[in-house]
C-alpha positions as CSV (number, residue, x, y, z in Angstrom):
1,X,15.6,-7.1,-32.7
2,X,13.4,-4.4,-31.3
3,X,14.9,-4.8,-27.8
4,X,18.4,-4.5,-29.3
5,X,17.5,-1.3,-31.1
6,X,16.0,0.2,-28.0
7,X,19.1,-0.6,-26.0
8,X,21.3,1.1,-28.5
9,X,19.0,4.1,-28.6
10,X,19.0,4.4,-24.8
11,X,22.8,4.2,-24.9
12,X,23.1,7.2,-27.2
13,X,20.6,9.2,-25.2
14,X,22.4,8.4,-22.0
15,X,25.7,9.5,-23.6
16,X,24.3,12.7,-25.1
17,X,22.6,13.8,-21.9
18,X,26.0,14.1,-20.2
19,X,27.6,16.4,-22.8
20,X,28.2,20.1,-22.0
21,X,27.6,19.9,-18.2
22,X,30.4,22.0,-16.8
23,X,29.1,23.2,-13.4
24,X,27.9,20.4,-11.0
25,X,25.8,20.7,-7.9
26,X,27.9,19.2,-5.1
27,X,26.3,17.0,-2.4
28,X,27.8,14.7,0.2
29,X,25.5,11.7,0.4
30,X,23.1,10.0,-2.1
31,X,20.8,7.3,-1.0
32,X,19.3,5.3,-3.9
33,X,16.1,3.4,-3.4
34,X,14.1,3.0,-6.7
35,X,12.3,-0.3,-6.0
36,X,8.6,-0.9,-5.1
37,X,6.5,1.0,-2.5
38,X,6.6,-1.8,0.1
39,X,10.4,-2.2,-0.1
40,X,10.8,1.6,0.2
41,X,8.5,1.7,3.3
42,X,10.5,-1.0,5.0
43,X,13.8,0.7,4.2
44,X,12.7,4.0,5.8
45,X,13.4,2.4,9.2
46,X,17.1,2.8,8.4
47,X,16.7,6.5,7.8
48,X,17.1,6.8,11.6
49,X,20.7,5.8,11.2
50,X,21.4,8.3,8.4
51,X,19.7,11.0,10.4
52,X,21.8,10.3,13.4
53,X,25.0,10.2,11.3
54,X,24.4,13.4,9.3
55,X,21.8,15.7,10.8
56,X,24.2,17.7,13.0
57,X,26.8,18.0,10.3
58,X,27.1,20.2,7.3
59,X,26.8,17.2,5.0
60,X,24.0,17.5,2.4
61,X,21.9,14.3,1.9
62,X,19.9,13.5,-1.3
63,X,17.4,10.6,-1.9
64,X,16.7,9.2,-5.3
65,X,13.4,7.3,-5.3
66,X,10.2,6.7,-7.2
67,X,7.8,9.6,-7.6
68,X,5.0,7.8,-5.7
69,X,7.1,7.6,-2.5
70,X,8.9,10.9,-2.8
71,X,6.3,12.7,-0.5
72,X,7.3,10.2,2.2
73,X,11.1,10.9,1.8
74,X,10.3,14.7,1.9
75,X,8.9,14.2,5.5
76,X,12.4,13.5,6.8
77,X,13.9,16.9,7.6
78,X,17.5,15.9,7.5
79,X,17.1,15.1,3.8
80,X,18.1,18.2,1.8
81,X,16.8,17.1,-1.6
82,X,14.6,14.4,-3.1
83,X,15.1,13.4,-6.8
84,X,12.0,11.5,-7.9
85,X,11.7,9.1,-10.8
86,X,8.8,8.1,-13.0
87,X,9.9,4.7,-14.2
88,X,7.2,4.5,-16.8
89,X,8.1,7.9,-18.4
90,X,11.8,7.0,-18.1
91,X,11.3,4.0,-20.3
92,X,8.6,5.3,-22.7
93,X,9.4,9.0,-23.1
94,X,12.8,9.7,-24.7
95,X,12.7,13.4,-23.9
96,X,11.9,12.7,-20.2
97,X,14.8,10.2,-20.1
98,X,17.2,12.7,-21.7
99,X,16.2,15.5,-19.2
100,X,16.2,13.2,-16.2
101,X,19.7,11.8,-16.9
102,X,20.9,15.4,-17.5
103,X,19.6,16.4,-14.1
104,X,21.4,13.4,-12.5
105,X,24.6,14.1,-14.3
106,X,24.5,17.7,-13.0
107,X,25.1,16.3,-9.5
108,X,28.3,15.2,-7.9
109,X,28.4,13.2,-4.7
110,X,31.0,12.2,-2.1
111,X,29.3,8.9,-1.2
112,X,26.6,7.0,-3.1
113,X,24.8,4.4,-1.0
114,X,22.7,1.7,-2.9
115,X,21.4,-0.5,0.0
116,X,19.0,-2.6,-2.1
117,X,19.5,-6.3,-1.5
118,X,17.8,-7.7,-4.5
119,X,20.0,-6.2,-7.2
120,X,18.9,-6.5,-10.8
121,X,21.1,-6.0,-13.8
122,X,19.8,-3.3,-16.1
123,X,17.9,-0.2,-15.4
124,X,17.6,-0.6,-11.6
125,X,19.6,0.8,-8.8
126,X,22.8,-0.5,-10.4
127,X,22.1,1.5,-13.5
128,X,22.0,4.8,-11.6
129,X,25.1,3.9,-9.5
130,X,27.0,3.4,-12.8
131,X,25.6,6.7,-14.2
132,X,26.3,8.9,-11.3
133,X,29.5,10.6,-10.2
134,X,30.6,9.7,-6.7
135,X,34.0,9.3,-5.0
136,X,32.7,6.3,-3.1
137,X,29.9,3.9,-4.3
138,X,28.7,1.4,-1.7
139,X,26.1,-1.4,-2.3
140,X,25.1,-4.9,-1.3
141,X,26.7,-7.9,-3.0
142,X,23.3,-9.0,-4.2
143,X,20.6,-11.6,-3.9
144,X,21.8,-14.5,-6.0
145,X,18.2,-15.3,-7.1
146,X,17.9,-11.9,-8.9
147,X,21.3,-11.5,-10.6
148,X,23.5,-14.0,-12.3
149,X,27.2,-14.6,-11.5
150,X,28.1,-13.0,-14.8
151,X,26.0,-9.9,-14.1
152,X,27.4,-9.7,-10.6
153,X,31.0,-9.7,-12.0
154,X,30.2,-7.1,-14.6
155,X,28.4,-4.8,-12.1
156,X,31.1,-5.0,-9.5
157,X,33.0,-2.3,-11.5
158,X,30.1,0.2,-10.7
159,X,31.0,0.2,-7.0
160,X,34.0,1.0,-4.9
161,X,32.7,-1.3,-2.1
162,X,30.2,-4.1,-2.0
163,X,29.0,-5.2,1.4
164,X,28.9,-8.9,2.0
165,X,25.4,-10.0,3.0
166,X,24.5,-12.8,5.3
167,X,23.6,-16.0,3.4
168,X,20.6,-16.6,5.8
169,X,17.0,-16.1,4.8
170,X,16.6,-12.8,6.7
171,X,13.5,-10.6,7.2
172,X,13.8,-7.4,5.1
173,X,13.9,-5.1,8.1
174,X,16.8,-7.1,9.5
175,X,18.5,-7.2,6.1
176,X,18.2,-3.4,5.8
177,X,19.7,-3.0,9.2
178,X,22.6,-5.3,8.2
179,X,23.7,-2.8,5.5
180,X,23.6,0.1,8.0
181,X,25.5,-1.9,10.6
182,X,28.2,-2.7,8.1
183,X,28.6,0.9,6.8
184,X,27.7,3.7,9.2
185,X,26.3,2.4,12.5
186,X,27.3,-1.0,13.9
187,X,25.0,-0.6,16.9
188,X,21.8,0.2,14.8
189,X,18.8,-1.7,16.1
190,X,16.1,-2.5,13.5
191,X,12.4,-1.7,14.1
192,X,9.1,-1.3,12.3
193,X,9.2,2.1,10.6
194,X,7.1,4.8,12.4
195,X,5.2,7.2,10.2
196,X,4.2,9.5,13.0
197,X,4.2,12.4,10.5
198,X,0.9,11.1,9.0
199,X,-2.1,12.9,10.6
200,X,-5.4,11.2,11.4
201,X,-8.0,10.8,8.7
202,X,-10.5,13.6,8.2
203,X,-12.1,12.3,5.0
204,X,-14.1,9.4,6.4
205,X,-16.2,9.5,9.6
206,X,-17.3,6.7,11.9
207,X,-15.8,3.3,12.5
208,X,-14.5,1.5,9.5
209,X,-12.0,-1.0,8.3
210,X,-9.9,-0.9,5.1
211,X,-9.7,-3.7,2.6
212,X,-7.0,-3.8,-0.1
213,X,-7.7,-6.2,-2.9
214,X,-4.5,-5.8,-5.0
215,X,-1.0,-7.1,-4.8
216,X,2.2,-6.5,-6.7
217,X,1.6,-9.6,-8.7
218,X,-1.9,-10.7,-9.7
219,X,-1.1,-14.3,-8.8
220,X,-0.5,-13.3,-5.2
221,X,-4.1,-11.9,-4.9
222,X,-6.6,-13.8,-2.8
223,X,-9.7,-14.2,-5.0
224,X,-12.1,-11.3,-5.0
225,X,-14.9,-13.8,-4.4
226,X,-13.3,-14.8,-1.1
227,X,-13.2,-11.1,0.0
228,X,-16.9,-10.8,-0.8
229,X,-17.7,-13.9,1.3
230,X,-15.6,-12.4,4.1
231,X,-17.5,-9.1,4.0
232,X,-20.8,-11.0,4.3
233,X,-19.6,-12.4,7.6
234,X,-18.6,-9.0,9.1
235,X,-20.9,-7.0,11.4
236,X,-23.6,-5.2,9.3
237,X,-22.9,-1.8,11.0
238,X,-19.2,-1.8,10.1
239,X,-18.3,0.4,7.2
240,X,-15.8,-1.0,4.7
241,X,-13.5,1.2,2.7
242,X,-11.7,-0.2,-0.4
243,X,-8.4,1.4,-1.2
244,X,-5.8,0.8,-4.0
245,X,-4.3,2.1,-7.2
246,X,-6.0,2.8,-10.5
247,X,-4.9,-0.6,-11.9
248,X,-7.0,-2.3,-9.2
249,X,-10.2,-0.4,-9.9
250,X,-11.7,-3.3,-11.8
251,X,-11.2,-5.5,-8.7
252,X,-13.3,-3.1,-6.7
253,X,-16.0,-3.0,-9.4
254,X,-16.1,-6.8,-9.4
255,X,-16.4,-7.0,-5.6
256,X,-19.3,-4.5,-5.6
257,X,-21.1,-6.4,-8.3
258,X,-20.9,-9.6,-6.3
259,X,-22.2,-7.9,-3.2
260,X,-25.1,-6.4,-5.2
261,X,-26.2,-9.8,-6.0
262,X,-26.3,-10.5,-2.2
263,X,-28.0,-7.1,-1.6
264,X,-25.2,-6.0,0.7
265,X,-23.4,-3.0,-0.8
266,X,-24.7,-0.2,1.5
267,X,-21.6,-0.4,3.8
268,X,-18.9,-0.8,1.2
269,X,-17.4,2.3,-0.3
270,X,-15.1,1.9,-3.3
271,X,-12.3,4.5,-3.0
272,X,-9.9,2.6,-5.2
273,X,-7.9,5.2,-7.2
274,X,-9.6,8.1,-5.5
275,X,-6.7,9.1,-3.3
276,X,-2.9,9.7,-3.5
277,X,-0.7,7.4,-1.5
278,X,-0.3,10.0,1.3
279,X,-4.1,10.5,1.4
280,X,-4.7,6.8,1.6
281,X,-2.3,6.6,4.5
282,X,-4.4,9.1,6.5
283,X,-7.4,6.9,5.9
284,X,-5.6,3.8,7.0
285,X,-4.4,5.6,10.1
286,X,-8.1,6.3,11.1
287,X,-9.2,2.7,10.5
288,X,-9.9,-0.1,13.0
289,X,-7.8,-2.5,11.0
290,X,-6.6,-3.2,7.5
291,X,-7.2,-6.5,5.6
292,X,-5.3,-7.3,2.4
293,X,-2.9,-9.4,0.5
294,X,0.8,-9.2,1.4
295,X,1.5,-5.9,-0.3
296,X,2.8,-2.4,0.4
297,X,-0.4,-1.3,2.3
298,X,0.3,-4.1,4.9
299,X,3.7,-2.6,5.6
300,X,2.3,0.9,5.6
301,X,-0.4,-0.1,8.2
302,X,2.4,-1.3,10.5
303,X,4.3,2.0,10.0
304,X,1.1,3.8,11.0
305,X,0.7,1.6,14.1
306,X,-2.6,0.2,12.7
307,X,-3.2,-3.5,13.1
308,X,-3.5,-5.5,9.9
309,X,-4.3,-9.0,8.6
310,X,-2.0,-10.1,5.7
311,X,-3.2,-12.9,3.5
312,X,0.1,-14.4,2.5
313,X,1.6,-17.1,0.3
314,X,5.0,-18.8,0.7
315,X,7.1,-17.5,-2.2
316,X,9.1,-15.1,-0.1
317,X,8.3,-16.6,3.2
318,X,10.2,-15.0,6.1
319,X,11.7,-12.3,3.9
320,X,8.9,-9.7,4.0
321,X,6.5,-11.5,6.4
322,X,6.2,-12.6,9.1
323,X,8.0,-9.8,10.8
324,X,10.8,-10.8,13.2
325,X,9.8,-11.2,16.9
326,X,13.0,-9.3,17.9
327,X,11.6,-5.9,16.7
328,X,10.8,-3.5,19.5
329,X,7.4,-2.6,18.0
330,X,6.5,-6.1,17.2
331,X,2.9,-5.7,18.5
332,X,2.2,-3.7,15.3
333,X,3.5,-6.4,13.0
334,X,0.9,-7.7,10.5
335,X,-1.1,-10.7,11.6
336,X,-0.2,-13.4,9.0
337,X,-2.9,-15.7,7.6
338,X,-1.4,-18.5,5.5
339,X,-1.6,-22.1,4.5
340,X,1.6,-24.0,5.2
341,X,3.0,-26.1,2.4
342,X,6.3,-28.0,2.1
343,X,7.3,-25.8,-0.9
344,X,7.5,-22.6,1.0
345,X,10.4,-20.4,0.0
346,X,10.1,-21.2,-3.7
347,X,10.8,-17.6,-4.7
348,X,7.5,-17.7,-6.5
349,X,8.8,-20.4,-8.9
350,X,5.6,-22.4,-8.3
351,X,5.4,-26.0,-9.3
352,X,1.6,-26.1,-9.2
353,X,-0.9,-24.8,-11.8
354,X,-2.8,-21.6,-10.9
355,X,-6.1,-22.0,-9.0
356,X,-8.7,-19.2,-9.5
357,X,-6.0,-17.1,-11.1
358,X,-3.6,-17.2,-8.1
359,X,-0.9,-19.5,-6.7
360,X,-2.0,-22.6,-4.8
361,X,-0.7,-21.4,-1.5
362,X,-2.9,-18.3,-1.8
363,X,-6.0,-20.0,-3.0
364,X,-5.8,-22.6,-0.2
365,X,-6.3,-19.9,2.5
366,X,-9.6,-20.5,4.3
367,X,-12.1,-17.7,4.6
368,X,-13.1,-18.8,8.1
369,X,-9.5,-18.6,9.3
370,X,-9.2,-15.0,7.9
371,X,-12.5,-14.1,9.6
372,X,-11.4,-15.4,13.0
373,X,-8.4,-13.1,12.9
374,X,-10.5,-10.1,11.7
375,X,-12.9,-10.7,14.6
376,X,-10.0,-10.6,17.1
377,X,-8.6,-7.4,15.7
378,X,-12.0,-5.6,15.5
379,X,-12.7,-6.6,19.1
380,X,-9.2,-5.5,20.3
381,X,-9.6,-2.1,18.7
382,X,-12.8,-1.2,20.5
């Protein structure tokens, strides 16, 4: 009942927000990417194609993305405008929603690109495609695991053109390139994004590594107790920096408490929630390596040309990791530590009960195996 009332309320707000807008700001190209941080980071590789296509023209390019990644989008000089979205406020604050939709409806575009592969029905990229005015609206036909046949049929009307995607299980960088190849540049070659615009860290001195305890889903997190045991195996003179968002702060506190009991906290600095995403990236760039679950920071490390160790399960195996060996900068791809199981590729529809709060394929990953990879990377970075 409550959900139905909210849906009706949103419908009226969306309608009212468009009333009385007579003069529209005209732009040529809109790129919509309102999904998670890691997805956005991987997608930035394709900005090379859009830059090549539009930078020497008079066409104005706009990017619609989440506010947390907006500073990254603003680093690309060919992008004329970035419209950032706070998803939480959009859903919880009716006045924010009204104002935001009014801003969007004050724009008019020649072409709207929505290159996200995993389309969801509702308030995702499809919602904004429907809401916005554009002469052409181009998107992917959609990941069948994320959207039903009925929803696909209904959302078709939002687009003038849906690009047919390969049915193969394809790594995300290759999938993103597929969209570009079928729309603006058939010769585009995918690669690991390169965040060369991020400067070296000036906040933390000396040699250090970064550990990220969090993941987009708590069940994809390797147990904090395992990270503690891993730290106890590392050289005592190696400083360890913990990074992450505010929602991961308790994980860092728990780790520090475990290490206190072992009388080994002097070299671990908990900077979880202390820095913005951009500030965190400068710290990662100055590190010897990054260790973490398969999360956005693993992809960010690759874009910063910093070696990383990704503790990875099998739910989305071969989609986000491992990276394709065909990529020109493959030497910066995350080193994957996993435990093979015959159920890999389950789309996180796990048939096993949780173990230590995480999925079985994550919990099964051996500490010694992770440590072996960390030793190699620390030695290689000397």
